[in-house]
N, C-alpha and C positions, 0 to 999 in steps of 0.2 A: 533546467533554465527558471531563473524563478517567475517569469511570466505563466508557467503551469502551475506554481502554487498559489498564484492569484487566482488564475481560472478555477481549480479545484475547490478553493476556500469557501467552507460550509456559506458564509454570508454573502458570497457573490453566487452561487448554486440556487440559494434560497431565494436570493431578489429575481434572477433568471425564471422559476421554475413558478414564483407565484406571481409575477407579470403575464406569462404565458398561460395561465389556468383561471385566473379568476377574471371571465368575459363579464361577469354581472357587473363589476364596476367599470366598464368601458361604456361609454354614452357614443354610440356611432350615428352616425347624421343619416337619417331616411333620405330616400331618392338619389341623389348628388354625392352624398358621401364627403368625409371628410379629403379627398383626393387620396394621394398611395397611401397615406401612413394608415388610412382604416381598411385598407386591405389586409393588414398584418391578423386583426380583430376575427375576420373572417375564415383564415385556415383553420384546418382541423388541428387539434392540442397537440400531437405528435408535432407535426409539420410547423406549427407556431413556437412549440420551445425549441426545437432545432432551429428555426429562424433567427429565435433571443438570441440561444447559445451562440451561432455564428458571429451575430451583429456583435454582439460584447469582444468575441478575440477576434476580430477584427480591428473593429476601433482602437483595443488594449495595444494589437501589434502597431499601427500606425503611430499611435500614443507615444509607444516606447521607441519606435524609430525615431519620431522628430528630438523626442528626448535625447536619444543618442546622436542625434548630430548635432546637438547642441551645448552636449557636458560630456567629459571623458568616461568612456565605458564604465571605469572603476569607480566612482563616485557618483552614478546616476540611479539605477531602479533601486538596489537596498536602501537608500533615504527615502523612497516614495513608495516603498509597498504597501505598508499601512495606509495610505493616503490614497493609491489608487485601489486599494479593494474598496475603501470606503466610498470612494468617486463610483464605481461601477454597482456596488449594492443600491446607493441612493439614485444615479442616473439610467439605471437600465432600461425602464420605460421610453426614455427620452433615444436613446441609442438605438433600442431594437425595431422603432419605429421607422426607422429610416431603411432597414434592410427589404427593399424594394427592387424589383429588376430595373426599372423604369427612372430610378434613383439619379438625378443630375448633378444635383447642389446641395452641402449638407451644412446647417448653419449650426454650429456650436458655441453659439452666445448662449444658452440655457447652461451648456455644459460648464462653460469657462466657469459661468456666475457660479454653480453648485461647487467646482475647486476650489474658488476664490473664498469659500466658507469654510472651508476644510482646514484646520489650524496644522502648522507649518508644513505649506503646500506652496510656498514661495519657489515658483521654477525658474531656471536659465532667463536671463533677460533676453535671447534669442528666439527661445521658443514661441512657435507660430502656432495658434487656435485654426487659423485661417487653413495652413497648409496642412494640417491634421486632418480638417474636415474634406479637403480637396482630395487629400488621398485616401481616406477613408471612402468617399462615393467610387475612385476608381477601384477600389477593394471590391467593394461592394458588387460592381458588375462584373469583374473577374470571374468572384466567386458563381456566381447563377450562369456566367461562360462553360463555367465547370463541373455544375450540379445541375444537369435539366431537369430531374425528380424535383427538387424545390423551385425552381422554374416553372414547371409545368402546375404545380400545387398551386402558384401564385397565376399563372395564365388562365384556371379554369375559375378562380373567386373571382377576377376581373370580368368573365364572362358573367358570371352569374351575377355579379351586382350589377352590370349593365342591363341585361336582361329583366330583371327586377325594377331598375329606375323607368325603361320602357314602361313595362307594365304599368308602373305605380301612375305613369303622367297617362298613360290611356284610359285607365281606370278614372283617375281623377277628369280626365275630360269628359268622358260621359257620364262622371256625377254631376259635375256642373253644368251641364249643357241643360237649359230650358228649352222651351217652346222655340222652334226655329222661325228664325226673321230676316230679312234679305238687308242688306246693308245699303243704303243709300248711297251710293258712288258722289252723287252730287253735292250734297251734304257733307259729305267725308272730304271732299276736294276744296269745299269753302274751309272747314274750319283748317286745314291744314295750308293753306293759302293766308287766311286771317289772323288764327287765333297761336300755331304751332310753328310754323316754318319760315314765314318770309319777314319778320322782325330783326332788324342788324343788332347784335348783341353790342349795342354802344353806352350801353347804362357805365360803365367804366371808361368812359371817353368824354371828354368836354366837348359838345357836340352845339351849345348854346350860341356859338359866331355864326349858325347856319340859319337858315328856315327852313327846315325839312317838314317835308311832308310823308306821304309813303309812297311815292315814286321813287327814295335812296331804300331799296329793298333788298335783301339777301338776291333774290330772283333777278334783279336789274345789274347788280354790281357785281355777282358773282363772277370769277374767272376760273377756269377748269383750269388745275394744279395738274403737273406730270410727277411721274412713279415709276422707281425700277420694280421691275417682279422679279421675283427669284425665279431661276431657270428649274427647267423639269429635271428631276433626279431619275435619270435612266440608266445610271452606270457611266463608267468614264472610261476614254480610249484615248491613247496615244497623241492623236490629230488635237484634240483638247487640250490635255497637258502641254502641248508645246507652242497652242496660242495663249494661254495663259501664261505660260515662262517669257513669250516676244510680249504680252503687253508686261509685265514685269511686277507678276502678283507672287510668284514664288522664283525661287533661285535651282532647285530640284526638283525632280520627279517626283509626285507622291505615289503612294499605291492608293486602291481600289477603298480600302475601308475609309476614307478620307474624302471622298467622292460629295457625299452632302455637303459635309461644312465647305469644301473649295467650290463646287460651285454656288452657294449662299452667297462667298465672298468674292464671287468672280464679277468684277465691275463692269464688265465689259455688255452687261444688260442694257439694251434701248431703253432711254427717256419714251416712257409713252404719257401718252394722257389718261388720266385715271379711272373716266369713264368706259374708257376704251377695254379696260385690265378689267374691269368688275360687271361689264353688261356684255362685252363682245369679244371674251376671252378664246381659248381654245377648247376650254372644256363647259358645256353650257351648264347653267346654274349653279356657278358654281358658290362654295362658301368660300369666304377672304376674309382677314384681319388687314385694317388699313393703319398703316402705326406714321407716326411722324413728331414733328418737335411740340413744344406747347406756342400754340397762334398759327400752326399751319393749317390749321381750316379744316379740321378733322371731322369736327359739329356740322360745321358749315356745310362740309361735302356731305355728310347723312340728308341734310336739311335740304339741299337740291336738289338730293334723288328722290326726296318725297314730292318736290314742288315739279320736278319733272313731269313724275305720271299726274299729279294734280292739275298739270295745265294740258293735260293731253289724252290721260285714260291709256297711255300705251303702258304695258308691261306688267308686271306683279303688282298688287295692291302693295303700297311700302306700312309697314307698321314700325314705327319708331319708339324704340325703349330708351330710357335713360336709365344705364346698369347702375349709377350712383344711387339713382331711388329704388331701385328695382333691389339692391341687394340688402335695403333694411329690412324685408322681411323675407323675401326670398320663397311665394307661396307658387312658385312655379311662373312662367312666362305670358300660358293660356289666362290661369287666373289673375294676374297685374294687368293683361288687358282688358278681363273684363271688370274691372276694378273703377274705370274710369279716366285712369291715369295719361293712359294714350289715346283715347278717345270716349264718348260718354257713351255709346250704344254696341259696342262689340260683342258678337255671339259668341262662345266659344267653339260650339258645333259646327257655326260657319267657318270660324277662322279656322281650327283643325282639317274642314272639307278644303279649303281652298291652300294652307301650307302644303296638306299629301298632294294635293294636284299642279303646284309650284306656282298658284295664282295666286300667292302673297308673298311678303318679301319678309324677311328682319331684318330691321336696321337695330344694331344694339349699340350704343354708342356710348363711351367712356369707361373703357374696364380699368385705364388706371385711376379713376377716381373712386373704387371702392379700395380704403386702404387699409383695412383689413388683412393681412395676407390668407387668413384661415376662411373668410367671406370669400376673397377673391377667386382661390383655389375652388371654393366649391361651386361659385358663378361658372367659373370653365368647366367644371364638371358638369354643370347642367348645358351649357352651350354643346359638350363634343354628345348631352345624351341627345338635344331636339334635334342636332344635326343628323345624327344616325335615324330619329324618326321621322324626319323629313328632309328625305335625299333630294326631293323635285325641288323646295324652296330656296331662293337664295336669302343668304344669311350672311351678311356685311357688319363685321366687328371693329370699334376703334379703339385704339389704345397709342398713349406717349408711347416713345420709343424705349425711354429710360427707364430702368426695371421691370419690361415686360419680356417674360420670358416663351418662346414662339415654338418649345418641344411637344407639347401636351396639344396643341390644336392642329398643329403642324401633322404631327401623327396621326389625327383624327380626318385627316384629309383637307386641312383648311387651306388655303394658296395664302402667301404673304404678298405685300407691295408697299413700300415706304414715300410718303410723298414727299418730294425734294421743296426747296426754297423756290420762291419766283426766278425764273431768268428774266433778261432783259424785255422779252416781246411781252414777256406775262407783264411784270410791272406798268409796262406801257399802255396794254390793252386796261388795266385795272386804272390808271390814272385817266385813261380816256374815258370811261366809262362813271367814275365819281365824279369828276368836274363835270362832267355835261349832265350829269342829274343833282349835283349839290350846290350847282353854281347858274343864275340865271342870266347875269349879266356875260355877253361869249366872250366882250375883250379880254374881262376879267378872268373868266373861264381860263384862255389860253393863257396870261401871264402868269396865273398861279400853276399852270401843267408844266410851262417850261420851266418856271424855277423850281419848282420839288424834283425836275428831271436831270437839272443842271445839278443840282446840290448831290443826287446820288452820284452820279459821273464825276462828281470831282472830288467827294469826298469819300476816303474807303471807310471809316465809322458809319457814315452814314448807309452808304451802301451795303455792309455788311450787316447792317439791318433791316434793310430793305426787301429783302426777297422771305421775310415774313411776313406772312397776311395782317395780321395783328397788329404789328407795330408800322406795316407801311400804312393801314388804313389810318395811324395814331399821327404819321408823319403829316398826311393830307390834312388832316385838322390842324396840326401844329402849322402847319405852312402859312393857310389864310391869314395868320395874324402876322405872322413873322417870316426872316430867313433863318431855314435851321440851322445849328452849333455846327460847326467842323469838326470837333472832338467830341469822345465818347462822353466824357462827364459831362461837358455842357449838353449837350445834346440830352442827356439821361436828365438830368436836371430840370431840363424843358418839357420833358416828357410826363415827369410826377408831379409838373406842373399842372401841364392836360388833364391828369388823373385826379389831381388834388382840387380842381376846381369847383367841381359839383359837390363835393362833400361838406355838404351845409352843417357843421360841427356844432356851429352854435345852435341849433335850432336844441340838439339834443342834451347840451350842456344846461341850457336854461338859465344862462349865466349874463350879469350885465357887462363884463368884459369881451373885450371881441377875441374870437379865438382865430388868429389870421393864419397864412400860408407858412411862415415862418414856424406859427406853434406846431404846426401839422408837423412839418419837417420835421421838428426836436420830438416828436410822438413816435413817428414812423422811423428816427434814428434811433432810438432809444429801444423802439420794436427789434429791429431790425439786430441791435446789440446782446438784446434777450435771447434772439431764436441762436445767432450763432454760439452763446454760451448753455443753452440748452443739450440735454440730452439727444445725440445725434449730431448738432450744431447744425452746420451749413448743407450738410447730407438731404436735408429735406428742408423743403417750403411751406412750414406746418408748424402751427402752435395749437396747443387746446384752449377751450375757452376760458377757464378759471384762470391760464396763465396771463392769457390776452388782455382779461380784468384788471387784473394787479397788474401788471405793466402799465398798462393805460393809466392806472389809478396812482402809480410812484411819478409819472409823467405831470400827470395832473395838479398833486401834490405844489412839484416842484416849480410848475407855473404858476400857481397860487388860485387855484380854481376850489371855490368851496364845496363843500360835501364831494369830494374825489371820490369815494364809492361809487354811489348813487348814477355821478356822472359818467364814470367809466362803464356802468352795468348800461347808461342809455346809447354811447356810442357803440358800442359792442350788437347792442339790438338791432340799432343804425343802420350797422353791417350785415346783421343776419336777412335785414327786408332788401338791401338793394348795393349791387356791389359796385366798391369806391377804387381806391390804389389795394385795398386792404379785402376780400372775397371771402365768406362764407363757402365751403366747401361740403357741407354737410357734417354730420353726428358732431356739432359739436365744435369742430377745428376750424381754420382760418388758415388763408395764406395770403401772400402778394398776388398778386393778378397776374403774374410773370416774375420767374427768378432772377431776371434783369432788375427789378427793383429790390429785391432783399439785397442782392449783390451791392449795388450802388448805395441805398441805406447804409448798410453793414459798414462799407468803405468809407462812408462822410462820418458814422458814429466813430473810425478809430480816429479819425482826423480831427474832429472837432473834440476829443479830449487831449489832444496834444494843445489847444490852448486854455486848456484847464488850469485851475491856480496850484502850482505846487502843491503836494500835501492834501489835496482834494481827495476825496471818495474816489472819483473818475479820471483822476492825471495819470497821464501817460507821457511819461519823455520818450524823445525822438531814438536813444539807448535800447528802451524797451521796445519800441515800434520797431524796429530793426530786429534785436535778438528774440522777442518774445516772440512778436505776433510772423514776421519774415522766418527767421530763423527754425519756428518749430511747426511752420506750416506750411514752408513753400513746395513738400515734398506731396503736399492731397491735391488732388484734381481738384476739388471741392471748395478750395481755396483761392485758386492761382486766377478768377476772375476779380473777386475782389483785392488780392494784394498786386494787379495790375490798375484798379482804379484808384488807389490811394496813392501810387506814383501816379498817377494824372492829375490827384488834387492837390499835393504838397509844391512846394517851391520846386525849381529843377536841381539846385544844388542839392537838396536832399532828399530827390530822386536817384541823381546820381549816386550819393552813399548809396542807397538801397539796392542799386543795379550793380556796382561795384561789390556789394556783401554777397550778392546770389552769384558774381560771376567764380567767387572765390569759394564757392562751396564746391565740395566734393559730389558731384551729380554721377558715378560712375555706375553707383549700380542702382540709379533711378531713371535712366537713359536719357541723362544730359538735360532733367527736366529744368536744371536751375539755369542753364543758358537761354533753354527757349521762354522760361519765365522772363528770364532779364530781357530780352529782345522784346515780349511783351508789355514789358515797364517801358521799355523807352519807346516804342509806338505813342505811349501815351502821352510822353512829353510835349509840351506845346512848342518851348524856345529849343530845340535840339543843338542847334550851334551855342549856345552856353556850354555843352557837356560835349563838344567835337571828340574831345579824347577819347572819353568811354565810348561814344557812337562809335569811334573807326576801331577801337580794341573789339568790342563785340563783333562786329560786322567780319574781320579777319579771323576771329575764333568759328564762328559757324558757318565761313566760305570753307574754311582748311579742313572740318568733318564732311560736309557737301564732297567735296574732290578726294576724299579718302579712296583709294583704288580697292582696299581690299582689305577692310578692318577685321582685324580677328575677333573672334567671341561676338561678332557681330552681323550672323546671318540674318536672312531676308525672310522672316517670319509671316505665318500665313495665319496660324492657327494659336488659341490662346495661349498653349503652353511655351511657345516660342519667342524668342526677341524676335522683337522689330530690326528694320533696318535704321540706324541711327540718321544717316545721311539722307536718304528718304523724310525722314521725322522733321529734320530740321528747316526745309524746303520752304513748309508755309507760315512760318515764322520768318525767314525772309525777303519772303512777298511780302507778306505784312508790313515790314516793318521800312525798308529801305525802297526807296520808288525814285531815286536819281537815276538820272544817265548814265553812271557807273554801275549802278545794278542792272540796267536794262541788259547793256552789253555783257553782263556776266552771265544773265541768265538766256540770252542767245548763246551764247559760246558753251554750258553745259547743256543747252537743251541737245549740242551733236556729240561733247563730248563726255557728259555724265556718267560718274561710273556703273549705273544703272539704270535699267529702263524705267524704273520706279522716279527716280531720279529727273530724267528727263521730262518724264510726263509732267512732274511738280512743275519744271519751269515750264515748258510750254502754256501750261495754265497761266504760271505767274504772268506771262510777256503778254498772252491774251486777256488779264483782267486788270493788269497793272497799268498796262498802257493801251485801252483799247479804243482811245479816243487820238491815239498818235499816228502820226502816216507811216505808214511800211509795215504797220503791225501786220494788218489782213493779209499783205500781200507776202507777208515771210509766213504765216499761218499755213496758207495755199502752197507755196513750196514744200512744206514739212509735210504737208497732206498727200503729195505726188512723189513721194520718197521712195524707192524701190529697197530702201533699207528697212529688216524688220524688226530693229531696235527704234527704230524711230519716231516710236510713239504717234501713227498714221491715225488709227479714233480720235487720238486725245485732240489733233488737230482740226479733223472734221469737222469733231462735236462742239468744238469752240470757234469756229467760224460759222456753225449755224446758231448758235447760242447768240453772238454778238452782231451777226450782219446779215440774218437773217431776211430782213427786210430790201436789201438789196435787192436789185433788178436782176443780175446775172448768178445769185448762189443758187438759184434752181438749176439752169444750165451747167452749172459747175458740178453738182452733184448729179445730176444724170451722167455729166464726163466721165466722173471719179467710178461710178459704178458700172461703167463699161469699157473703161481702158486701163484703168490701174492696173497694176502688176503683181499690186499687195491683196491678197483674198481678205484682207483685215479692212483694207481701204472701201473693196469693193460691198462689204458688209455692212460698213457703219456708214457710208453713204446709201445704202438702199432702205436701211432703218428709219435715216435721217427721211429720207420722202416718202415712205410711211407715215413718220409721224406728224411731219408739217405740211404735208403737199398730198392728203389721202385722195381727193377728188382730179388731180393733174391728168391731164386726160390721155399723156402716156406713161402713165404709170402702172395700169394692168399689163398692158403688153411687152413693158420693161421686166416686171416680173416673171412673167410666164417665162420669157427668155431666159433668162437667170436660172430658173428653176428646173430650166431645160438642160442647158448649155454649159453654165461656169463648169468648169474645171475641179473648182474645190467645194467639197461638201456642206463647209461651212456656210460656203455664200447659199448655195443652194436650198438647204436648210431655214433659212434667214428666209428668199424668198418664198418656200413652201407658208411658213409662219405668215407672210405678209398678205399672203391671197388668201388665209383662214381669214385675216382681219379685214380686209377690204373691198375682196371682190364681191360681185353679186353671186348669191347661189342660183347657179343654172347647171344644166343639165350640161354644157361643154365645159362646164369647170370639174366636175363630178369624172367624164371619162377622161379630163386630161391628168388628175390626180390618177386615177385607175391607170391610167398609161404610165404615169409615171412611176408609180410604185413596181410596177413589171420591170421596169427598165432599170432603175434603181439600182445601185453598187452598195450606197452607205446604208446599215442598219438605221441610224440615226434619222437621215432623213426619211426612211421606209416609216420610221415610228411616228414622224410629224404627218406624215400624210394620212396613217390612219388615224391618229387623232382628229386630224379636219374632217375628214369623210364621216367618221362618226357623229363628230360635233352637228355634220349641218345635214345628214341624210339617214340618220340611224333609224328614221321611222320607216324608211322603205326596206322592204325583205331582201331585196338583193345585196343591198348593202350592209345589212343583218347578219345576214349568211357569211358575207364578205369577213365581216368582223369575227364570227365567231370561229370560222375557217384559219385565222390569223392566229387566234388565240389560241386554237388549238395545236397547230400544225408547224407555223411558220417554223425556219429554221435557228431563226435569232430570239434571243431572249428578251433581248429589247423589246423586238414586235410583238412578241407573244405578252409580256405585261403590259405594252402600251394598249394592247387591242383589250385584255382584260380590262382595264381601268377604265375604259372609254365605255365596253360595254355595261359595268357598273355603274357609272355615272349616269348614262344615260338611263336607266331604269329598264335598259330592256330584259326580257326574260332568261331565263338560264344561264345568267354570267355566271352565278358561282356553279351553276354545272359543271360551265364548262373549265373553270377555275380547277375545281375537283377533277377532271380527266386530266387534266396538266401535272397535279401534283400526283396521280397515279402514274402518269408517264413516268 
């Protein structure tokens, strides 16, 4: 075989041996290490060489397999033997360092760049390096499953490194600790309130139309977000699979190896207040990662937690650390606290004591704002280490959803919660708080609040943005001076005016010529154009300082500004000192304050070029826009918002041409993304009547797709490697783009007769949100909620009723009736969870939960009732005795597992409960219960937890 010749070549063998043996040339970062790759260099020489050899072999096999798939066998490998040999000799260090049992993803970008520099190395057009990387990572994991010896070697060095890191941190703590002093809690509280946490971050928003004092503060306007928490992974049973299939998330059963991914993907996890998840979860002092979109209020949440302590002195003392700042030096979290960046007078020995006792909490804000991957991975390793050192301390980490990889922290015991957009009640609460504080005139306050509320209800564009707390704040500010525009392009234009208002660029330019809003607009259009042309393009909302200065300089020259270089530097310095629409993100990099504005100004840049004189450098013809911009980028997710906005900026006849162009593309291999993007573009067109023929054509195409009874080659996929169901994928686009009476009737029909449950659920959501203010919608949803059909999407109907109409006086009684009388266990469970989330203090709730926990015929409902009791019931002896009795008579191991967790959370300090938990950890007949008991013993710090685990292993 030709590969054997390559593996045996002296050049490749020498590269492997040299890399595996020359340890002295490898720099391994102390304490945290460089993530998984650093483990390779800790292996014994023989293990290291074996790992390197296997890594190269696995890579070459997957590389060859991709080549074989894209080129006939007879003409493939012989022509690349020398090139592949040269690649392996040059790239062995990069290839071998991925050899790790925990490898999830492999980025072959560096390998691809090495290949591109090899002479005669042109690969087939369809050759996909990303696919090679994906297959390589899977091959690595398969290999480690089959080679327990090498896996054991890696486990050994991982344990050694973790132990060394803990020892170094402990030693550093002792070394740094000076004379012990007691923290003045009153002084620290005042610092948090007045200096650190209570000021709204409104430097990016034009606030000059308000007379604002300190009454408009974070503490006064903060509205608690809702979040979804990942379900506990305790194994999977047929009952769970049935629930998930009934809700439409899978079409066929899956095996237990997929249970973790399945449960994380399961959308029936109830929405709960985020503070309930963080502070009153079922595992005390938990470590948790809170993720969310930009502007979702992650940092505001962390600061609110600090302010809650500062105003009450209840709970652990909060230590707020900005991870972007921390990542610049990485000297250890305790030393960072001592540096004065969190509070001027922290003492590390006191902090160490408080963290060990669970009397202090670490709030680590902005993991995503560490932009260097190696630094981010290193910080994650430090978080893992410190979470092991301080198991009793609450640790909350925040990160954006996009780009966050949960595996490492999840494996270290961190739970995850994802912030959701504001719902109608939260938007209403925010607007009430905002206008009550920001407007002194009561009549004007009511007028402005009602105008904005009406705009959100009437405009899908505004409603789409209003769920984001940052953008909702911007709308409230903009609403004071004018009504909000109804379409997105106009709304973004007005929003950008808000952000640009306070950018006093004239002061930086020191020019006699006025630098007005149009000039700022042009500057930002040019900048967005520069960013989309840069490496990475629209994938990242980021530009380096030298490039920003250069772009500003070019724009200022075109505007006739003198001394353009000096002026460009001055503008950038302004942005470093204060955020406007462009913000400094540290490390000499800048970004738009929200990706929405990068996309808006990028679209405006393309449209502006249509108006340039033909032959000029920036001229863009419409044919070029259609063929080169839309034609080249419609398949790319990162471009689709820009393409939609362009369609909203050009004349409707030109937009129609672009939509027709998209319809005519072959989207078979792209999940029909061309048709969904066409719908998105149509949504942006103001005068739809002018292009009615195209409108109707696209409607018919998408409706036909959604109604397909059994499309071949389009199975309903849940996992990343599966294809998704195109039918359910088109539903949100139909709901977004068509809001007429014909569309409503179709949605109501498809909610009953849709080919899959996922399509039916999407139709229910479309009716509930698209026609929320229409008569009959509420009664229609209530009918769906009481349906006996397990495919009726009853859970979704209940959630939508609560989301849109919870303020109506009869909804509470309606939910109680559902919880007790519905024949659907899904309906009873969802009704209970809704009551717990929205009416936790209702006087009837406790008795209802006790009844359902004891008598409901379905374990699914009983389990939900037990969980709810743990969240809302007072800690009493009666509750303890109730749970112990339920454990004795309960038949479901999953319900019993939750009883064990609640008992451990509430009463692990009581000797009799501790004995009960240890006995269950050793002797329970159910592996699910044994694991749950061992886990709660470990997390509550009960002694001999490890011993009980060892006993179980020996058994």
